[in-house]
Residue, then its C-alpha position, 0 to 999 in steps of 0.5 A: x520501453x520494451x527495448x529497455x526491458x530487453x536490454x536489461x534482461x540481457x545484462x541482469x544476469x551478468x556478475x558485474x550487473x548483480x554487484x552494482x545492483x546490490x551496491x545501489x540497493x544497499x547504499x554506498x558506505x559514505x552515504x549510509x554513514x552520513x544517514x546514521x549521523x543524522x539519526x543520532x542527532x535526530x534522536x537527541x531532539x526533545x519537543x518543547x512547548x505547544x503541540x507537536x507539529x506533524x507533516x503528512x506528505x500526500x501524493x496518491x489519494x488511493x494510499x491515503x487510507x493507510x494514514x487517514x485514521x492516524x491523521x484524523x486522531x491527531x486533528x482531535x487531539x490537542x497534543x498534536x498539530x498535523x497538516x497535509x502537504x500535497x505534492x503532485x504526482x507529476x512534480x512538474x505540475x501543481x494542483x490536480x486531483x490529489x489537491x482537490x481530494x485532500x482539500x475536500x476532506x480537510x480544507x485549511x489543513x491541506x497545503x499545496x506544495x507547488x505554487x507557481x514555479x515555487x515549492x512550499x518551504x517545509x523546513x520553515x513550517x518547523x515539523x518535528x515528524x514528517x510521514x511518508x506514503x511510499x518508500x520511493x524518494x525518486x517520486x519527490x522533489x529534492x527538498x522533500x526526500x528523506x535525505x533532506x528532511x532528515x537533516x531537520x525533522x524525524x522522517x516516519x513511514x507506514x507502508x502503503x500496503x500490508x506486505x505478503x510477498x517474499x523476496x522483495x524486501x529490498x524494494x519495499x524496505x529499501x535501505x537507501x530509503x529506510x536509512x533516512x527513516x527515523x521511526x518506522x511503524x512496521x505493519x507486522x512482526x515480519x517487517x519489524x525483524x527485517x528493518x531492525x536487522x538491516x540497521x542493527x547498530x542504530x537500533x541498538x543505540x536508540x538512534x532509530x526505531x522500528x515499532x509494531x503497534x498494528x496497521x492503521x489501514x486495517x482500522x480505516x478499512x474496518x471503520x468503513x464496514x458500517x457505511x458499505x456493508x449493508x444488509x441484503x434487504x437494504x442492498x439487494x445486489x446480485x452475487x458480486x466478485x471483485x477481480x484484482x489483477x496485478x500490473x506486471x507479469x514479472x514474477x520477481x515482483x508478484x506476477x499478473x494473471x491478467x493476460x491469462x484470465x481477462x477474456x474468460x472472466x469477461x465472457x463468464x460475467x456476460x453469460x452468468x445470471x445473478x452476478x456482478x463482476x467488479x474489475x479493479x486492476x492495479x492502477x499501473x496495469x494498463x500503462x504497463x501492458x501498453x508500454x511493453x506492447x502486450x496491449x494497445x490503447x485501442x485494445x484497452x478502450x475496447x476492453x473497458x468498453x464491455x464494462x457495463x452492468x448490462x454485461x454484469x461488469x463494472x470498472x472501479x476506479x474509486x481511490x477507496x477500495x473499501x466500498x467494492x470490498x465490503x459490497x462483494x462476496x468473493x475476491x479473485x486476485x493475484x498476490x496483492x497488498x490489499x488481500x489482507x484487507x479483504x481477508x478481514x471481511x471473512x469472505x472467500x479469496x480465490x488466489x490466482x497463482x503466478x509463481x510469486x514468492x510468499x512470505x510467512x504471513x501469506x502462507x498462513x493466510x493461504x490455508x484459508x484461501x482457494x488457490x487456482x492455476x488455470x481457468x477451469x479451476x477458477x471457474x469451478x471455484x467461482x461456481x461453487x461459491x455462488x452455490x454456497x459451497x465454501x469448505x474453507x470458511x472455518x479455516x479462513x475465519x480461524x486464520x483471520x483471528x490468528x493473524x489479525x486479531x489484535x484490536x485493529x480498531x485502536x491502532x491510531x491511538x497507539x501511534x499517537x502514544x508512540x509519537x508522544x513518548x518519542x517527543x518527550x525523549x522517552x524510550x520506545 
């Protein structure tokens, strides 16, 4: 893999490479035109009798909390008939942890996509809307990709992370994916503007829609506060920090502080009294650093072997990060799509700068966050917070209200209202 990276770096600055990459990211004119025709046809479809059938394509349990409140609201609403189609992350294998996870939650409302050597016939199930977890068709079998599904159902998308990066719009809102999305529930006004600008004609003509009614991931996260945010008298834990390093050192897609701080953070936790450090890296972190030769499997095992309560360290692999976030006192993190969730707690955030480009939302968030560039400033900030010194608290709470204060607890209801209006052929 490192050889591939080296080869790419050698040609990535060539003019012809940039032109080819631009064409790939934007899509060919004929493929884009075909997608526009499908959007036009979809916009003319009107719901008939009975509840609206809605499919949720699920591969990644850790991303489910972004759609969970919407799905569960539909289960309770007679206007809708939702079901989950579980697709293995490794499309060559059936079942697995994802199937067990979703069946454990929803039982018979969960369908296994791959049975033996055959995939479930989604078209035969007659869904009117199909929700996607991630903007990456290449992780899906051909019959479940947006280009195929948009021939008979209305693809919908909710981003798996609240975007605060700048400069990666062509990844998270990839045109070759979003051209097949009929209804995009944008997580912010920033995302709404970008997607509308990417497809101006079809938005103007009402063939596709981008709406901003709130982010369901926030509703799910806030709903879990009562479950995990226990009073100190009931949860006598020590001062607890959660460290969330990103998976790649490539600054163009965020950058990572892991190699810079990994050993210092472990030593700090081992020496500290009345401290628990929860280590919650991006799921791709170890795979990436092993593939690039920065770590070996043996080094990873030795590093994680230190994660014991006796050393004041815990390695958190729970798909649902709400438990860790609501039971901690501070987040230490690179730029991350889960940072806005933590910002909702009102607790301090220490941002490890990597040179990543910030969008307008993140720049406002950072006015209430502690920015660090080296271990000395990180250690000092952490010590101050452990001692109750938190000068940015009021600014942080003010920014939380300004950026995320619009009733995040009723987002799912607004989703259902949008879908009902569209199903009836009403303007959105």
